[in-house]
Structures are given as structure tokens and as C-alpha cells.
C-alpha positions in Angstrom: 62.6 -29.7 33.9 62.4 -31.6 30.6 58.7 -30.6 30.3 59.5 -26.9 30.8 62.2 -26.9 28.2 59.9 -28.7 25.8 57.0 -26.3 26.4 59.3 -23.3 25.9 60.8 -24.9 22.7 57.2 -25.3 21.3 55.6 -22.1 22.6 58.4 -19.7 21.7 58.4 -20.5 17.9 54.6 -20.5 17.9 54.4 -17.1 19.5 57.0 -15.7 17.1 55.2 -17.1 14.0 51.9 -15.8 15.2 53.4 -12.4 15.9 54.9 -12.3 12.4 51.6 -13.3 10.8 49.6 -10.6 12.7 52.2 -8.0 11.8 52.1 -9.0 8.1 48.2 -9.0 8.1 48.0 -5.6 9.7 50.5 -4.2 7.3 48.7 -5.7 4.3 45.3 -4.3 5.3 47.0 -0.9 6.0 48.7 -0.8 2.6 45.5 -1.9 0.7 43.5 0.7 2.6 46.0 3.4 1.8 45.9 2.5 -1.9 42.1 2.8 -1.9 42.3 6.1 -0.2 44.6 7.2 -3.0 41.9 6.2 -5.4 39.3 8.2 -3.5 41.4 11.3 -3.6 42.4 10.9 -7.2 38.8 10.5 -8.2 37.7 13.6 -6.2 40.5 15.6 -7.8 39.4 14.5 -11.3 35.8 15.5 -10.5 34.5 11.9 -10.4 32.6 11.5 -7.2 31.0 8.3 -8.4 34.4 6.6 -8.8 35.4 7.9 -5.4 32.2 6.5 -3.9 32.9 3.1 -5.5 36.4 3.1 -4.1 35.1 4.1 -0.6 32.5 1.3 -0.7 35.3 -1.2 -1.7 37.4 0.0 1.2 34.4 -0.3 3.5 33.9 -3.9 2.4 37.6 -4.7 2.9 37.5 -3.1 6.3 34.4 -5.0 7.4 36.1 -8.3 6.6 39.2 -7.4 8.7 38.0 -5.2 11.5 37.0 -7.8 13.9 40.1 -9.9 13.4 42.4 -6.8 13.7 40.7 -5.8 17.0 42.2 -9.0 18.5 45.7 -7.6 18.4 45.5 -4.0 17.3 44.5 -1.3 19.7 40.7 -0.7 19.5 41.3 3.0 19.5 43.3 2.6 16.2 40.6 0.5 14.6 37.9 2.9 15.8 39.7 5.8 14.2 39.7 4.0 10.8 36.0 3.2 11.1 35.2 6.8 12.1 37.2 8.4 9.3 35.8 6.0 6.7 32.3 6.8 7.8 33.1 10.6 7.5 34.4 10.1 4.0 31.3 8.2 3.0 29.1 10.9 4.6 31.0 13.6 2.6 30.5 11.7 -0.6 26.8 11.3 0.1 26.5 15.0 0.8 28.7 16.1 -2.2 31.0 17.9 0.2 34.4 17.7 -1.5 36.2 19.4 1.4 34.9 17.0 3.9 35.9 14.0 1.7 39.4 15.3 1.1 40.1 16.2 4.7 38.8 12.9 6.1 40.5 10.9 3.4 43.8 12.4 4.6 42.9 11.5 8.2 41.8 8.0 7.1 45.2 7.5 5.5 46.9 8.5 8.7 44.7 6.2 10.8 45.4 3.3 8.4 49.2 3.9 8.7 48.9 3.5 12.5 47.4 0.0 12.3 50.7 -1.8 12.0 53.1 0.6 13.7 52.7 -1.1 17.1 53.3 -4.5 15.5 56.4 -3.5 13.5 59.7 -5.1 14.6 61.5 -2.0 15.8 63.7 -1.3 18.8 61.1 0.8 20.5 58.5 -2.0 20.1 60.9 -4.8 21.2 62.4 -3.1 24.2 
């Protein structure tokens, strides 16, 4: 009995701390990505596709660092959506297709917002 209580006393705080850390990491990546998408859109509106391409490449580097780790706790479908929309933004930039860039940047922002929604501490996620 004493071992069960001890294991619960150790495991429960550990699980809570890990959950809070993963929630925080997903939210941080999501917010950084959204800020980079804002840069892409602002550069495209200003007629500066080179700046938009640099911001998209920076987002791609950030995403490559975090994607594998995020897939450990975030739904693969959500991370795949981010990768797909990011590739479409890059494709639009390479083809000088402003409409494609703007449309997929908006979809990329939406995909980035979904990364942490399932980890957020809300009533619907807890119960």
C-alpha cells in the first residue's frame, strides 16, 4: 500500500509538470510561427517577396527544429497541416504567385493555432 501511495505521489506531479511543459512548448512554437506568418503577409502586401521568402525560410527552419518533438504529443494530422501549408507558401513564393502565398499563409496561421488547442487547460480538454 505504501509503495502505491509513493508511486502516485511521484508520478502525478511528474505527469502534471510534463503536461504543462508540452502545453507551453506547443503554444510558444504556435505563437512564433504566427508572428512569422504575419511577417510573410506584411512583406507580400508591401511588394517585397524577397523579405517574405526570408521569413518563410526562417519559419521552415524553426518548424524543422520542433516538428519531430511536437509529433510526440500533438496530433500528427495537425503537424502535417502546418508542414503542408508551409510548403505551399514556399511554392507560391518560388512561383511569384501572390494569391497562392496569401491564401496559404492564412491557412498556415490557422494550422499553427491548432497546435496547442488540444493541450490547453480548458474544461473541454480536462473532462
